[in-house]
ROMARSE-282426 format. One record per atom (N, C-alpha, C, O): z, y, x. Coordinates in steps of 0.02 Angstrom, whole numbers, padded with zeros to 5 digits, always signed. Each point is the difference from the previous one (the first is absolute). Layout:
% residues N
ZYX
...
//
This chain:
% residues 308
-00598+01187-01045
-00006+00026+00067
-00001+00081-00005
-00014+00033-00050
+00032-00010+00111
-00009+00077+00001
-00068+00016+00015
-00021-00009+00057
-00015+00033-00102
-00071+00010+00002
-00022+00043+00068
-00050-00014+00032
+00092+00065-00016
-00017+00038+00055
+00011-00029+00073
-00022+00028+00050
+00057-00083-00051
+00014-00032+00061
-00031-00072+00007
+00006-00030+00053
-00036+00004-00105
-00025-00065-00002
-00052-00015+00057
+00000-00054+00030
-00041+00103-00020
-00054-00010+00044
+00020-00013+00072
-00036-00033+00037
+00094+00058-00018
+00027-00006+00072
+00057-00049+00003
+00029-00007+00053
-00009-00028-00108
+00055-00045+00000
-00019-00069-00032
-00045-00005-00042
+00082-00045+00062
-00011-00069-00027
+00068-00022-00034
+00054+00007+00029
-00058-00031-00089
+00062-00017-00031
+00020-00069+00018
-00041-00046-00002
+00106+00036+00022
+00028-00068+00014
+00053-00024-00043
+00027-00054+00011
-00010+00093-00061
+00049-00016-00052
+00012+00058-00047
-00030+00053+00010
+00073-00060-00059
+00012+00047-00048
+00028+00064+00032
+00055+00000+00028
-00093+00054-00032
+00021+00069+00026
+00009-00005+00079
+00033+00040+00032
-00066-00094-00003
+00007-00003+00074
-00077+00001+00030
-00044-00040-00017
+00036+00090+00061
-00069+00011+00028
+00005+00002+00078
+00052+00016+00030
-00107-00032-00002
-00001+00011+00071
-00072+00032+00013
-00044-00004-00043
+00036+00035+00103
-00064+00038+00010
-00055-00052+00013
+00012-00055+00026
-00075+00075-00047
-00057-00046+00007
-00012-00011+00076
-00020-00055+00021
+00031+00104+00018
-00010-00007+00074
+00048-00043+00030
-00017-00028+00051
+00075+00017-00073
+00052-00046+00029
-00023-00071-00022
+00004-00048+00039
-00028+00041-00105
-00023-00068-00018
-00061-00023+00037
-00006-00059+00018
-00041+00107-00005
-00065-00020+00032
+00021-00017+00080
-00031-00043+00030
+00081+00076-00002
+00016-00013+00069
+00030-00071+00000
-00019-00040+00042
+00066+00024-00089
+00023-00068-00001
-00048-00054-00016
+00007-00057+00024
-00058+00074-00067
-00049-00043-00015
-00050-00021+00062
-00024-00056+00008
+00014+00116+00033
-00038-00015+00056
+00032-00044+00056
-00032-00038+00036
+00102+00046-00032
+00036-00045+00043
+00002-00071-00029
-00007-00050+00036
+00016+00047-00104
-00002-00071-00033
-00062-00037+00013
+00002-00060+00016
-00061+00095-00023
-00062-00034+00009
-00019-00018+00071
-00035-00049+00012
+00057+00089+00035
-00004-00019+00071
+00041-00059+00018
-00022-00043+00038
+00082+00038-00065
+00044-00055+00005
-00034-00069-00017
+00006-00050+00035
-00040+00053-00090
-00036-00054-00034
-00070-00001+00014
-00037-00027-00041
+00014+00053+00094
-00069+00005+00019
-00038-00070-00002
+00020-00045+00036
-00073+00038-00077
-00032-00060-00002
+00029-00052-00047
-00021-00058+00000
+00068+00078-00039
+00038-00048-00040
-00015+00023-00076
-00022+00056-00012
+00036-00102-00037
-00010+00018-00067
+00051+00048-00025
-00012+00030-00053
+00069-00019+00085
+00050+00045-00023
-00022+00073+00012
+00036+00046-00021
-00089-00034+00051
-00022+00071-00001
-00012+00030-00066
-00026-00033-00045
+00047+00097+00038
-00005+00030-00067
-00052+00049+00003
-00014+00030+00052
-00023-00018-00118
-00051+00053-00011
+00032+00052-00040
+00047-00011-00038
-00075+00070+00048
+00019+00061-00041
-00058+00038-00014
-00051-00001+00034
+00061+00037-00090
-00047+00050-00032
+00034+00053-00038
+00058-00004-00019
-00098+00055+00009
+00032+00053-00045
-00042+00010-00060
-00061+00007+00004
+00094-00006-00061
-00027+00012-00063
+00031+00057-00035
+00059-00003-00019
-00097+00055+00011
+00027+00068-00031
+00057+00025+00033
+00045+00027-00032
-00044-00035+00102
+00052+00030+00043
+00057-00048+00004
+00047+00017+00036
-00044-00076-00066
+00050-00050+00006
-00011-00050+00047
-00053-00031-00007
+00093+00013+00058
-00006-00051+00042
+00015-00065-00021
+00057-00013-00019
-00105-00034+00019
+00007-00068-00024
-00010-00050+00055
-00054-00002+00030
+00107-00038-00015
-00005-00054+00053
+00003-00063-00034
+00036-00010-00049
-00077-00037+00079
-00002-00070-00031
-00013-00048+00051
-00033+00014+00049
+00062-00081-00060
-00007-00050+00045
+00054-00052-00012
+00033+00002-00052
-00024-00047+00100
+00053-00054-00012
+00064+00019+00027
+00006+00032+00052
+00045-00051-00090
+00072+00015+00018
+00033-00068+00011
-00001-00042-00045
+00031+00030+00104
+00040-00059+00006
+00065+00002-00037
+00034+00051+00002
-00016-00102-00034
+00066-00004-00041
+00030-00068+00019
-00030-00054-00002
+00098+00066+00022
+00034-00066+00027
+00046-00031-00061
+00034+00035-00038
-00039-00093+00034
+00045-00034-00058
+00072+00000+00024
+00016-00025+00054
+00030+00055-00100
+00068-00001+00014
+00039-00028-00062
+00057+00022-00012
-00084-00066-00024
+00030-00024-00065
+00052-00054+00017
-00007-00037+00049
+00058+00033-00089
+00050-00048+00006
+00001-00048-00059
+00031-00053+00004
-00065+00070-00058
-00004-00044-00053
-00078-00029-00008
-00046+00032+00027
+00035-00087-00061
-00070-00023-00008
-00036+00045-00050
+00033+00033-00040
-00099-00030+00042
-00039+00039-00046
-00041-00054-00041
-00008-00058+00018
-00017+00083-00075
-00041-00044-00042
-00069+00015+00007
-00018+00059-00004
-00028-00109+00014
-00070+00008-00002
-00033-00022-00065
+00026-00044-00034
-00080+00072+00016
-00033-00020-00064
-00027-00065+00010
-00030-00016+00052
+00043-00029-00106
-00023-00070+00002
-00075-00006-00015
-00029+00036-00041
-00002-00084+00079
-00075-00008-00003
-00010-00072-00033
+00025-00052+00021
-00063+00059-00074
-00014-00073-00033
-00054-00031+00043
-00046+00033+00024
+00054-00094-00017
-00049-00041+00044
-00069+00000-00032
-00050-00004+00037
+00044+00009-00106
-00065+00007-00031
-00033+00062+00001
-00058+00006-00019
+00095+00045+00043
-00034+00067+00006
-00026+00015+00069
+00027-00025+00050
-00079+00064-00047
-00026+00016+00067
+00045+00053+00031
+00024+00045-00035
-00012-00049+00101
+00039+00044+00034
-00039+00057+00025
-00045-00012+00041
+00057+00074-00061
-00043+00053+00024
+00030+00028+00074
+00059-00004+00018
-00106+00028+00014
+00016+00030+00069
+00051+00051-00005
-00002+00040-00046
+00054-00037+00094
+00045+00055+00007
-00036+00072+00014
-00061+00004+00005
+00100+00046+00000
-00032+00068+00015
-00038-00002+00066
+00005-00049+00038
-00046+00106-00023
-00038-00002+00056
+00038+00001+00064
-00029-00019+00052
+00089+00039-00051
+00047+00001+00060
+00019-00068+00027
+00033-00005+00051
-00054-00047-00086
+00016-00070+00022
-00066-00038+00008
-00051+00017-00030
+00057-00069+00072
-00056-00043+00006
+00007-00063-00039
+00055-00027-00008
-00116+00001-00021
+00006-00052-00045
-00036-00059+00028
-00057+00006+00022
+00089-00065-00023
-00029-00061+00030
+00002-00056-00051
+00052-00012-00030
-00107-00021+00018
-00001-00059-00042
-00014-00059+00043
-00050-00003+00036
+00095-00045-00038
-00010-00056+00053
+00001-00064-00031
+00042-00012-00044
-00088-00036+00063
+00000-00067-00027
+00053-00045+00036
-00008-00013+00059
+00055-00008-00087
+00056-00039+00030
+00010-00069-00024
+00039-00037+00030
-00071+00018-00081
+00007-00065-00039
-00047-00053+00027
-00057-00004-00024
+00076-00040+00074
-00048-00051+00021
-00018-00050-00053
-00052-00032+00007
+00090+00022-00058
-00012-00053-00048
-00062+00015-00045
-00042-00042-00014
+00040+00109-00007
-00054+00019-00044
-00036+00063+00032
+00009+00055-00025
-00047-00061+00077
-00028+00052+00035
-00050+00043-00040
-00016+00058+00015
-00008-00093-00070
-00054+00034-00041
+00030+00054-00042
-00037+00044-00023
+00109-00043+00012
+00030+00052-00037
+00052+00035+00050
+00054-00023+00016
-00082+00083+00004
+00048+00034+00049
+00056+00030-00031
-00001+00013-00060
+00055+00001+00101
+00063+00025-00025
-00001+00078+00025
-00019+00018+00056
+00041+00021-00106
+00012+00072+00016
+00064+00007+00041
+00052-00019-00027
-00050+00040+00082
+00061+00012+00038
+00021+00078+00002
-00038+00044+00019
+00094-00035-00040
+00020+00072-00005
+00036+00012+00068
+00053-00028+00014
-00084+00070+00026
+00022+00021+00068
-00015+00070+00013
-00058+00015+00011
+00103+00029-00012
-00008+00068+00011
+00023+00025+00066
+00055-00017+00022
-00094+00056+00011
+00022+00026+00070
-00019+00073-00003
-00053+00018-00026
+00101+00028+00055
-00007+00070-00001
-00060+00013+00049
-00019-00040+00042
-00007+00098-00052
-00056+00025+00046
+00026+00012+00070
-00038-00006+00048
+00097+00022-00041
+00030+00016+00074
+00032-00057+00026
+00011+00001+00060
+00007-00053-00096
+00038-00054+00027
-00040-00050+00044
+00026-00033+00046
-00090+00030-00064
-00043-00047+00039
+00014-00073-00019
-00018-00046+00037
+00050+00036-00097
+00011-00073-00022
+00072-00022+00024
+00032+00028+00044
-00011-00086-00080
+00059-00033+00017
-00013-00062+00033
-00057-00014+00019
+00109-00029-00009
-00002-00061+00032
-00039-00050-00050
-00037-00044+00023
+00046+00053-00086
-00034-00040-00050
-00076+00015-00002
-00041-00045-00008
+00025+00110+00016
-00072+00022+00003
-00031-00038+00064
-00057-00024-00003
+00095+00020+00059
-00034-00029+00058
-00014-00073-00012
-00052-00026+00021
+00096-00006-00052
-00009-00073-00012
-00049-00015-00055
-00030-00054+00001
+00020+00099-00049
-00052-00011-00051
-00064+00029+00018
-00047-00008-00039
+00040+00043+00097
-00063+00025+00021
-00053-00049+00018
-00060+00016+00002
+00085-00080+00014
-00044-00051+00020
-00030-00035-00058
-00049-00036+00007
+00080+00048-00068
-00019-00039-00058
-00065+00031-00027
-00017+00057+00015
-00019-00097-00055
-00065+00019-00027
+00016+00053-00051
+00051-00002-00034
-00097+00051+00029
+00001+00055-00053
-00048-00018-00058
-00051-00033+00009
+00072+00056-00068
-00041-00006-00054
-00008+00065-00034
+00026+00049+00025
-00060-00045-00080
-00008+00065-00034
+00067+00020-00029
+00041-00043-00017
-00029+00111+00012
+00062+00025-00027
+00014-00009-00071
+00056+00009-00023
-00110-00028-00016
+00006-00012-00072
+00001-00070-00016
-00016-00019-00057
+00035-00025+00108
+00002-00071-00014
+00052-00017-00053
+00050+00035-00006
-00062-00087-00032
+00050-00023-00053
+00058-00035+00038
-00003-00023+00057
+00059+00024-00100
+00062-00030+00024
-00002-00073-00030
-00026-00015-00054
+00059-00028+00098
+00004-00071-00018
+00042-00007-00063
+00049+00036-00005
-00065-00080-00043
+00043-00013-00056
+00059-00044+00019
-00002-00041+00046
+00055+00052-00084
+00057-00033+00010
-00003-00073-00011
+00044-00035+00026
-00095+00008-00065
-00002-00073-00020
-00017-00044+00063
+00016-00060+00003
-00048+00092+00046
-00025-00044+00055
+00065-00019+00044
+00048+00037+00010
-00058-00101+00014
+00057-00023+00042
-00014+00008+00075
-00055-00011+00026
+00109+00032+00007
-00009+00004+00074
+00063-00033+00030
+00050-00013-00033
-00057+00001+00094
+00058-00034+00039
+00053+00053+00009
-00018+00059+00007
+00084-00077-00005
+00055+00046+00010
-00012+00053+00059
+00018+00059-00005
-00048-00085+00058
-00012+00040+00064
-00048+00053-00017
+00009+00059+00018
-00063-00079-00054
-00056+00049-00021
+00027+00052-00048
-00019+00059+00003
+00067-00081-00051
+00031+00053-00045
+00043+00047+00031
+00003+00058-00019
+00036-00084+00072
+00042+00051+00036
-00044+00041+00047
+00017+00056+00018
-00072-00084+00003
-00042+00050+00046
-00031+00055-00045
+00000+00058+00018
-00027-00078-00076
-00033+00050-00044
+00052+00050-00025
-00012+00061+00000
+00069-00087-00020
+00049+00047-00025
+00018+00050+00048
+00006+00059-00017
+00005-00081+00085
+00019+00040+00052
-00047+00053+00017
+00020+00055+00021
-00087-00070-00031
-00055+00053+00016
-00007+00042-00064
-00009+00061+00007
+00013-00087-00068
-00018+00042-00059
+00057+00050-00010
-00015+00057-00019
+00075-00072+00029
+00053+00044-00016
+00034+00032+00059
+00060-00006+00011
-00103+00041+00028
+00025+00041+00058
-00032+00066+00001
-00060+00007-00010
+00102+00045+00021
-00022+00067+00008
+00024+00031+00064
+00060+00006+00011
-00105+00014+00030
+00015+00024+00070
+00051-00046+00033
+00047+00022+00032
-00059-00087-00039
+00045-00054+00039
+00061-00014-00033
+00036-00042+00025
-00016+00075-00084
+00059-00010-00037
-00016-00046-00057
-00044+00014-00040
+00078-00069+00036
-00009-00048-00054
+00048+00017-00059
+00054+00026+00010
-00075-00042-00069
+00044+00010-00061
-00007-00062-00044
-00045-00042+00008
+00090+00040-00054
+00003-00056-00051
-00055+00008-00048
+00004+00048-00039
-00057-00088+00035
-00053+00011-00048
+00015-00014-00065
-00042+00015-00042
+00101-00046+00020
+00017-00013-00064
+00036+00058-00026
-00015+00020-00056
+00064+00009+00090
+00034+00061-00020
-00024+00064+00026
+00026+00052-00020
-00076-00053+00064
-00030+00058+00030
+00052+00050+00031
-00002+00061-00005
+00050-00098+00038
+00054+00045+00038
-00020+00007+00071
-00018-00048+00034
+00021+00107-00012
-00026+00015+00064
+00047+00043+00045
+00020+00054-00021
-00002-00075+00078
+00044+00040+00040
-00030+00017+00069
+00000-00041+00047
-00026+00102-00042
-00028+00018+00067
+00049+00004+00057
+00056+00023-00010
-00075-00044+00067
+00041+00003+00062
+00022+00066+00012
-00042+00046+00001
+00104-00035+00009
+00026+00071+00021
-00028+00023+00059
+00003-00032+00053
-00034+00097-00060
-00032+00029+00061
-00070-00014+00008
-00031+00030+00043
-00001-00077-00084
-00069-00010+00007
-00037+00059-00029
+00029+00038-00039
-00091-00029+00056
-00036+00066-00021
-00057-00020-00039
-00031-00052+00008
+00017+00098-00052
-00064-00002-00040
-00028+00071+00001
+00030+00043+00034
-00081-00028-00067
-00031+00063-00004
-00032+00015-00064
-00021-00047-00034
+00015+00110+00013
-00038+00020-00061
-00035+00057+00013
+00022+00039+00042
-00085-00025-00076
-00041+00052+00008
+00020+00058-00047
-00009-00006-00060
+00033+00058+00085
+00028+00053-00047
-00029+00069+00024
-00039+00003+00047
+00059+00048-00079
-00018+00072+00021
+00061+00044-00003
+00052-00019-00028
-00055+00075+00054
+00056+00047+00008
+00017+00031-00065
+00051+00035-00004
-00093-00046-00055
+00022+00027-00060
+00036-00048-00042
+00019+00017-00057
-00008-00078+00082
+00038-00051-00037
+00077+00010+00012
+00024+00016+00055
+00009-00025-00108
+00075+00009+00003
+00030-00072+00008
-00035-00050-00003
+00101+00049+00013
+00037-00064+00016
-00012-00054-00053
-00009-00058+00016
+00009+00078-00084
-00010-00056-00046
-00071-00024+00004
-00011-00060-00006
-00036+00101+00016
-00072-00019+00003
-00013-00046+00061
-00042-00045-00005
+00075+00056+00058
-00013-00039+00059
+00036-00070-00019
-00026-00054+00015
+00083+00056-00045
+00028-00062-00023
-00044-00048-00044
-00003-00061+00007
-00029+00098-00052
-00042-00033-00048
-00058-00032+00038
-00017-00058-00013
-00011+00091+00056
-00055-00022+00041
+00017-00065+00040
-00038-00048+00006
+00101+00052+00021
+00024-00062+00042
+00009-00058-00048
-00026-00054+00012
+00062+00063-00065
+00016-00056-00050
-00068-00026-00029
-00007-00061-00007
-00041+00101-00007
-00061-00025-00029
-00044-00037+00050
-00041-00042-00020
+00049+00057+00088
-00034-00031+00050
+00024-00073+00004
-00041-00044+00014
+00102+00031-00024
+00027-00071+00010
+00015-00031-00072
+00032-00052-00007
-00056+00087-00044
+00010-00027-00067
+00071-00012-00017
+00015-00053-00028
+00031+00100+00042
+00069-00005-00010
+00020+00024-00067
-00015+00057-00016
+00052-00099-00028
+00015+00019-00065
+00057+00049-00003
+00005+00037-00049
+00036-00035+00095
+00056+00045+00002
-00020+00073-00016
-00055+00020+00020
+00099+00022-00056
-00021+00071-00009
+00014+00040+00058
+00051-00009+00034
-00097+00054-00020
+00010+00050+00055
+00070+00033+00002
+00026+00019+00052
+00002-00013-00110
+00068+00029-00005
+00055-00041+00035
+00056+00022+00013
-00076-00084+00003
+00051-00044+00033
+00002+00014+00074
+00046-00023+00033
-00095+00060-00005
-00007+00004+00071
+00005+00075+00023
-00003+00046-00041
+00011-00036+00106
+00002+00065+00029
-00029-00005+00071
+00000-00052+00032
-00024+00111-00008
-00019+00001+00065
+00044+00040+00048
+00023+00054-00020
-00011-00075+00078
+00043+00025+00051
-00033+00015+00061
-00044-00038+00021
+00062+00095+00013
-00016+00014+00066
+00053-00022+00046
+00052+00033+00005
-00064-00092+00033
+00051-00027+00049
-00011+00018+00068
-00054-00017+00025
+00097+00050+00009
-00003+00023+00068
+00026-00054+00049
+00038-00044-00020
-00058+00048+00079
+00027-00043+00054
+00074+00012+00006
+00036-00049+00014
-00009+00109-00022
+00066+00014+00009
+00044-00032-00054
+00061-00004+00010
-00088-00020-00069
+00033-00033-00052
+00002+00046-00060
+00021-00023-00053
-00041+00085+00058
-00008+00050-00054
-00046-00028-00052
-00051-00030+00017
+00068+00038-00081
-00040-00030-00054
+00005+00054-00057
+00053+00019-00025
-00117+00004+00008
-00007+00054-00044
-00044-00024-00058
-00058-00020+00011
+00086+00023-00073
-00037-00021-00058
-00050+00049-00020
+00017+00059+00000
-00079-00076-00018
-00049+00045-00021
+00010+00012-00073
+00004-00048-00038
+00001+00107+00017
+00003+00016-00067
-00069-00017-00045
-00053-00015+00027
+00062+00020-00092
-00056-00017-00041
-00054+00055+00006
-00059-00014-00008
+00080+00074+00021
-00050+00053+00010
-00026+00011+00073
-00039+00046+00013
+00062-00089+00034
-00025+00009+00068
-00070-00039+00006
-00019-00046-00038
-00018+00074+00094
-00065-00033+00012
+00005-00038+00065
+00001+00031+00053
+00002-00093-00056
+00016-00044+00057
-00046+00003+00060
+00023-00004+00057
-00091+00012-00069
-00043+00001+00053
+00011+00060+00046
+00001-00006+00061
+00006+00065-00091
+00010+00060+00041
+00068-00003+00034
+00003+00022+00057
+00052-00047-00085
+00062-00010+00026
-00004-00049+00058
+00034+00012+00050
-00071-00063-00054
-00011-00046+00057
-00036+00030+00055
+00018-00016+00057
-00067+00058-00067
-00039+00035+00049
+00048+00043+00043
+00003-00003+00061
+00036+00045-00100
+00045+00046+00040
+00054-00035+00040
+00026+00030+00047
-00007-00090-00064
+00047-00037+00044
-00031-00023+00062
+00037-00026+00041
-00101+00031-00026
-00028-00023+00061
-00030-00066-00011
+00017-00034-00048
-00064+00012+00095
-00038-00063-00015
+00033-00060+00021
-00011-00053-00029
+00055+00055+00082
+00039-00062+00019
+00043-00034-00046
+00051+00029-00019
-00065-00089-00002
+00043-00038-00044
+00065-00026+00035
+00046-00022-00035
-00041+00025+00099
+00060-00014+00037
+00053+00057-00016
+00059-00010+00013
-00079+00065-00038
+00041+00058-00010
+00016+00008-00071
+00058+00013-00017
-00110-00020-00031
+00008+00001-00071
-00046-00048-00037
-00057-00009+00021
+00079-00022-00073
-00032-00045-00039
+00012+00014-00078
+00052+00026-00021
-00103-00044-00017
+00009+00007-00075
+00020-00072-00025
-00037-00048+00010
+00098+00044-00044
+00022-00064-00020
-00004-00003-00079
+00008+00051-00033
-00021-00111+00004
+00003-00005-00073
+00069-00037-00008
+00014-00050+00033
+00030+00080-00080
+00065-00030-00007
+00012+00004-00080
-00036+00033-00038
+00091-00071+00018
+00020-00001-00072
+00027+00071-00014
+00031+00031+00043
-00042-00008-00103
+00029+00066-00019
+00076-00001-00002
+00032+00051+00013
-00001-00112-00030
+00074+00002-00011
+00033-00025+00062
+00061+00006+00005
-00094-00034+00043
+00029-00030+00055
-00006+00042+00066
+00040-00005+00047
-00093+00048-00049
-00012+00048+00055
+00054+00046+00010
+00035+00017-00049
-00024+00006+00108
+00058+00047+00012
-00025+00047+00055
-00026-00021+00051
+00036+00086-00064
-00019+00053+00049
+00054+00001+00054
+00059-00012-00013
-00082+00026+00076
+00045+00003+00053
-00018+00062+00038
-00054+00007+00028
+00105+00040-00027
-00017+00067+00034
+00000-00005+00072
+00022-00051+00027
-00046+00102+00008
-00005+00001+00070
+00067-00002+00032
+00007-00035+00050
+00042+00068-00074
+00069+00003+00029
+00029-00070-00003
+00037-00018+00045
-00054-00026-00100
+00028-00067-00003
-00043-00043+00045
+00027-00046+00031
-00087+00058-00027
-00049-00049+00032
+00014-00003+00079
-00014-00050+00034
+00039+00106-00008
+00009+00004+00072
+00056-00049+00024
+00003-00017+00059
+00040-00005-00107
+00051-00043+00015
-00015-00074-00014
+00038-00042+00023
-00091+00026-00059
-00013-00069-00024
-00008-00047+00054
+00018-00058-00007
-00047+00080+00066
-00023-00050+00049
+00056-00013+00049
-00006-00038+00048
+00061+00071-00061
+00059-00011+00056
+00029-00064-00027
-00001-00019-00058
+00032-00015+00116
+00038-00063-00009
+00065+00015-00039
+00021+00058-00002
+00009-00106-00027
+00060+00002-00037
+00063+00032+00035
+00035+00041-00029
-00024-00062+00089
+00052+00027+00045
-00009+00077+00010
+00048+00038-00001
-00111-00018+00011
-00012+00073+00004
+00015+00035-00056
+00033+00052+00004
-00055-00076-00064
+00008+00030-00060
+00078+00007-00021
+00024+00049-00027
+00010-00105+00045
+00072+00000-00010
+00040+00054+00043
+00052+00027-00019
-00081-00015+00077
+00031+00055+00046
-00016+00068-00032
+00038+00048+00005
-00096-00045-00037
-00020+00068-00030
+00050+00010-00063
+00026+00054-00013
-00017-00103-00019
+00052+00005-00057
+00062+00021+00021
+00028+00044-00034
+00002-00071+00088
+00065+00015+00031
-00001+00072+00020
+00047+00037-00016
-00097-00015+00050
-00003+00067+00019
-00003+00055-00059
+00029+00054+00002
-00066-00076-00049
-00008+00045-00061
+00071-00001-00035
+00021+00052-00025
+00014-00106+00023
+00062+00000-00034
+00055+00039+00039
+00044+00029-00032
-00047-00029+00097
+00041+00039+00037
-00016+00077-00008
+00046+00041-00004
-00108-00024+00003
-00019+00066-00014
+00019+00024-00069
+00020+00058-00009
-00026-00103-00039
+00027+00019-00070
+00073+00006-00001
+00023+00046-00035
+00021-00085+00069
+00071+00006-00002
+00017+00070+00038
+00046+00035-00021
-00083-00017+00073
+00011+00067+00031
-00013+00058-00046
+00038+00048-00002
-00092-00053-00036
-00015+00055-00052
+00054+00002-00054
+00020+00054-00020
+00004-00110-00003
+00048-00004-00052
+00065+00031+00028
+00033+00039-00035
-00012-00056+00097
+00063+00029+00024
-00006+00073+00012
+00048+00037-00007
-00111-00014+00025
-00008+00072+00009
+00004+00039-00065
+00028+00055-00002
-00056-00084-00052
+00010+00031-00066
+00065+00001-00023
+00019+00050-00031
+00028-00106+00041
+00063-00006-00023
+00038+00057+00042
+00035+00040-00032
-00038-00034+00095
+00036+00054+00036
-00016+00070-00027
+00043+00044-00007
-00110-00039-00007
-00019+00070-00027
+00034+00016-00063
+00025+00056-00007
-00021-00102-00040
+00025+00013-00070
+00073-00001+00006
+00034+00037-00036
-00004-00077+00082
+00075+00000+00001
+00020+00071+00030
+00051+00028-00021
-00087-00001+00066
+00018+00067+00020
-00010+00051-00048
+00042+00044-00004
-00092-00044-00035
-00010+00044-00055
+00054-00008-00053
+00022+00051-00026
-00001-00106+00010
+00058-00009-00046
+00061+00032+00028
+00036+00035-00035
-00024-00049+00102
+00064+00033+00035
-00007+00078-00012
+00046+00031-00027
-00099-00001+00045
-00007+00068-00009
+00017+00027-00070
+00038+00047-00009
-00068-00082-00038
+00010+00022-00075
+00071-00012-00017
+00031+00045-00028
+00001-00104+00043
+00069-00006-00009
+00051+00050+00031
+00052+00018-00029
-00071+00000+00091
+00038+00052+00035
-00005+00068-00034
+00050+00037-00001
-00107-00019-00025
-00007+00066-00033
+00038-00005-00065
+00034+00047-00019
-00037-00100-00013
+00037-00007-00061
+00082+00005+00012
+00037+00027-00040
-00020-00050+00091
+00076+00002+00013
+00016+00077+00020
+00057+00023-00007
-00102+00009+00027
+00016+00074+00023
+00000+00049-00063
+00022+00057+00007
-00045-00077-00062
-00008+00037-00059
+00067+00014-00032
+00041-00046+00006
-00020+00102-00038
+00055+00007-00034
+00006-00042-00060
-00051-00026-00022
+00115+00014-00010
+00004-00042-00051
-00033+00030-00062
-00018-00041-00043
+00008+00105+00031
-00030+00029-00056
-00078-00009+00005
-00032-00005-00053
+00004+00002+00107
-00070-00014+00013
-00013-00073-00015
-00052-00016-00027
+00099-00029+00042
-00013-00066-00010
-00001-00017-00075
-00040-00039-00024
+00086+00071-00011
+00001-00012-00076
-00064+00027-00036
-00022-00025-00051
-00003+00075+00082
-00064+00027-00033
-00057-00046+00013
-00056+00014-00023
//
């Protein structure tokens, strides 16, 4: 950073800075918008550097399944990070003396899912309860019920044998980060939260606008500050997690045409083609005239000059 300007600026990317006053103004608007909610952000200054921290909403935009870490039934399942809630529920009526650990994560801001509402009426046990051994027999209906509850994350079910998980497109989760964390660091926090085995290099973060504009965050960008600057309303701008190789940037010039119907877009193409043809004809007339002038001058030269 430029040492003489750091005190009055906040870094948002490699060699990209904005004034601290601008960030604080956007932060004030952001917190007013989320007044009384967990998405409000806190800020402090350390040695003249502004540090913002809190929850950032990230929307799933994956097209391919992701891999979750396998859990051995004989191992105890540890609680997820503090940004999720942990519930252990007894769901086996056959052997009530041995409670079953149910993996059910809900974000702080989501207020739970449909599965959490249905499981809220079930009895709770201690979070360090042991897991049932595989040797015990259960009826097929009880097995399906336990499997459905045990292998769900934020209401999304995955194959417990292969640990393949496909989040619903557009569903939201959140992570607790600060303004000093770069894009790869935010990705690692998100993957660790859900115990995802994929490498952070397989993914990228995008700012997706309501207009259709899509901007990929660079590895040196600071997502939390960039999100604050875009304004608090998620109807205008959202942060999406997408595959590194499948995500595609969409510029504003292209985005403004995306929402038009196909007949309208075809009429645009026809108009552009007509304009292109007019420009081509104009250039042809210009160069034909220049060639005529040159040839005329050549004809007026004496024979000796032509030979030279």
